[in-house]
C-alpha positions in Angstrom: -132.5 164.5 -42.4 -132.0 162.2 -45.4 -134.5 159.3 -44.3 -136.7 162.1 -43.8 -136.2 163.3 -47.2 -136.3 159.9 -48.9 -139.6 159.3 -47.0 -141.3 162.3 -48.6 -139.8 161.6 -51.9 -141.3 158.1 -51.7 -144.7 159.5 -50.6 -144.7 162.2 -53.4 -143.8 159.2 -56.0 -146.4 156.9 -54.8 -148.8 159.9 -54.9 -148.2 161.0 -58.4 -148.1 157.1 -59.8 -151.6 156.7 -58.2 -153.1 159.9 -60.0 -151.3 158.7 -63.1 -153.0 155.5 -62.8 -156.4 156.8 -62.3 -155.7 159.4 -65.3 -154.7 156.5 -67.7 -157.7 154.7 -67.1 -159.9 157.7 -68.2 -160.4 157.8 -71.8 -161.5 161.6 -71.8 -159.3 164.5 -72.6 -158.9 165.9 -69.1 -157.6 162.8 -68.0 -155.2 162.3 -71.0 -153.9 166.1 -70.3 -153.2 165.2 -66.5 -151.8 162.1 -67.4 -149.3 164.0 -69.9 -148.8 167.0 -67.4 -147.5 164.4 -64.9 -145.4 162.4 -67.2 -143.7 165.6 -68.2 -143.7 167.5 -65.1 -143.0 164.8 -62.4 -140.9 162.0 -64.6 -139.2 164.1 -67.1 -138.7 167.3 -64.7 -140.1 169.5 -67.5 -141.8 172.7 -67.2 -145.5 174.2 -67.9 -144.0 175.7 -71.0 -142.7 172.0 -72.3 -146.2 170.7 -71.5 -148.1 173.4 -73.3 -145.7 172.7 -76.3 -146.6 169.0 -76.2 -150.5 169.6 -75.7 -150.6 172.6 -78.2 -152.1 174.7 -75.8 -151.2 178.0 -74.1 -148.9 178.0 -70.6 -151.4 180.0 -69.1 -154.3 177.2 -70.0 -151.9 174.5 -68.7 -151.1 176.5 -65.7 -154.7 177.4 -64.7 -156.4 174.0 -66.3 -154.4 171.3 -65.9 -151.5 171.9 -63.7 -153.7 173.2 -61.0 -156.1 170.2 -60.6 -153.1 167.8 -61.2 -151.2 168.9 -58.4 -154.4 169.2 -56.3 -154.8 165.4 -57.0 -151.4 164.7 -56.1 -151.4 166.6 -53.0 -154.5 165.4 -51.7 -153.2 161.6 -52.6 -149.6 162.6 -51.1 -151.5 163.6 -47.8 -153.9 160.4 -47.6 -150.8 158.3 -47.9 -148.9 160.3 -45.2 -151.9 159.9 -42.8 -152.2 156.1 -43.3 -148.1 156.2 -42.6 -148.8 158.0 -39.6 -151.5 156.1 -38.0 -149.6 152.7 -38.8 -146.7 153.7 -36.6 
């Protein structure tokens, strides 16, 4: 089970890294907020409340307007990476 868990973790880390790279290339507010969310949530293991404090927004706004789209992008990238891995084996 450990190798499967490590492989899944590796895919998740890669998916987050890919989304972060795209967000970092964007100069708009939404991209920068997504980047901040992913940095705090994934890298620092922070909470939505922590993101809200850093961004000066409400927890509800972060949860609905930033967290949801950020996680959707990460999930889509994760599935894309997983599908490619499956096809190459």
